[in-house]
C-alpha positions as CSV (number, residue, x, y, z in Angstrom):
1,M,4.3,-41.5,-8.5
2,T,5.1,-38.5,-6.3
3,I,3.6,-35.0,-6.5
4,T,6.9,-33.7,-7.7
5,K,7.0,-36.1,-10.7
6,R,3.3,-35.5,-11.5
7,S,3.9,-31.7,-11.2
8,A,6.9,-31.9,-13.5
9,D,4.8,-33.9,-16.0
10,K,1.9,-31.4,-15.9
11,C,4.1,-28.3,-16.4
12,T,3.8,-26.7,-19.8
13,P,5.6,-23.7,-21.3
14,P,6.0,-20.8,-20.9
15,F,6.1,-21.5,-17.1
16,S,7.4,-25.0,-17.5
17,N,8.7,-25.2,-14.0
18,V,5.8,-23.7,-12.0
19,I,2.5,-25.4,-11.0
20,N,-0.5,-24.4,-9.0
21,Y,-2.5,-27.0,-7.1
22,Q,-4.5,-27.7,-4.0
23,W,-2.8,-29.3,-1.0
24,G,-3.6,-30.1,2.6
25,L,-2.5,-27.6,5.2
26,P,0.3,-28.8,7.5
27,D,-1.6,-28.0,10.7
28,N,-5.0,-29.3,9.4
29,T,-4.8,-31.9,6.7
30,D,-8.6,-31.9,6.3
31,K,-8.5,-28.4,4.9
32,V,-6.9,-27.8,1.5
33,A,-5.4,-24.5,0.3
34,P,-3.9,-23.3,-3.0
35,K,-0.2,-24.0,-3.3
36,I,2.5,-23.0,-5.8
37,S,5.6,-25.0,-6.5
38,Y,8.7,-24.7,-8.7
39,T,10.3,-27.9,-10.0
40,E,13.6,-28.6,-11.7
41,V,14.9,-31.8,-13.1
42,N,18.6,-32.6,-12.8
43,P,19.4,-34.1,-16.2
44,H,22.5,-35.9,-15.0
45,W,20.9,-37.7,-12.0
46,G,17.3,-37.6,-13.0
47,W,16.3,-36.1,-9.7
48,Y,13.3,-33.9,-9.3
49,I,14.0,-30.9,-7.0
50,S,11.0,-28.9,-5.9
51,A,10.1,-26.0,-3.6
52,G,6.7,-24.8,-2.8
53,S,4.7,-22.5,-0.6
54,Y,1.0,-21.9,0.3
55,M,-0.5,-18.8,-1.4
56,E,-1.9,-17.7,2.0
57,D,1.7,-17.3,3.2
58,Y,2.2,-14.6,0.5
59,N,-1.3,-13.1,1.1
60,N,-0.8,-12.9,4.9
61,G,2.4,-10.8,4.5
62,A,0.8,-8.5,1.9
63,N,-2.3,-8.0,4.2
64,R,0.0,-7.2,7.1
65,V,1.8,-4.5,5.1
66,L,-1.5,-3.1,4.0
67,D,-2.8,-2.9,7.6
68,I,0.4,-1.1,8.7
69,L,0.1,1.3,5.8
70,L,-3.5,2.2,6.6
71,V,-2.7,2.7,10.3
72,T,0.3,4.9,9.4
73,L,-1.8,6.9,6.9
74,G,-4.6,7.4,9.3
75,A,-2.3,8.5,12.1
76,S,-0.5,10.9,9.8
77,L,-3.8,12.5,8.7
78,L,-5.0,12.8,12.3
79,V,-1.7,14.4,13.5
80,G,-1.7,16.7,10.4
81,M,-5.3,17.9,11.2
82,V,-4.4,18.5,14.8
83,I,-1.3,20.5,13.8
84,I,-3.4,22.6,11.3
85,L,-6.1,23.3,13.9
86,L,-3.5,24.3,16.6
87,F,-1.5,26.6,14.4
88,S,-4.1,28.1,12.1
89,P,-5.5,31.5,12.9
90,S,-8.7,31.3,14.8
91,S,-9.9,34.8,14.2
92,G,-13.1,33.6,12.7
93,E,-12.7,35.8,9.7
94,T,-13.4,34.5,6.2
95,P,-10.6,33.9,3.8
96,A,-11.7,36.9,1.7
97,A,-11.4,39.1,4.9
98,L,-8.0,37.7,5.6
99,D,-6.8,38.3,2.1
100,Q,-8.1,41.9,2.3
101,A,-6.2,42.5,5.6
102,G,-3.1,41.0,4.2
103,A,-3.3,43.1,1.0
104,T,-3.8,46.2,3.1
105,R,-0.7,45.5,5.2
106,V,1.4,45.0,2.0
107,I,0.1,48.2,0.5
108,R,0.8,50.2,3.7
109,S,4.2,48.7,4.1
110,S,5.1,49.8,0.5
111,G,4.7,53.4,1.5
112,C,1.1,54.2,0.4
113,K,-0.7,56.5,2.8
114,R,-4.1,54.9,2.2
115,A,-5.1,51.5,1.1
116,P,-7.7,51.2,-1.6
117,D,-11.2,50.0,-0.6
118,F,-11.8,46.4,-1.4
119,Q,-15.3,45.3,-2.4
120,Q,-16.4,41.8,-1.5
121,R,-18.0,40.0,-4.4
């Protein structure tokens, strides 16, 4: 009895055509790995038609996508930090002092002669 016939006999609803099992790797038959297969039975001919793949094939692709995503994210963060450092004002003033200077400019540009005194908290 072949693996396809045995897998079709073992399949139970709700996934009556899918089976998970351990099978030898093509390049190293001494090592087994999880495999998933889909089996259909042709009712007119009685043929078992099956297709399967090793789970590591799916995992390798997902891990590659994850690696690319992490490298892209890291590079984007690094480039963003460099851009911020290059274009941010390097006056050494605190944000409160920068806010006070900006507010004073706005008040003066509105026509006031003298800007109010700001108190730092």
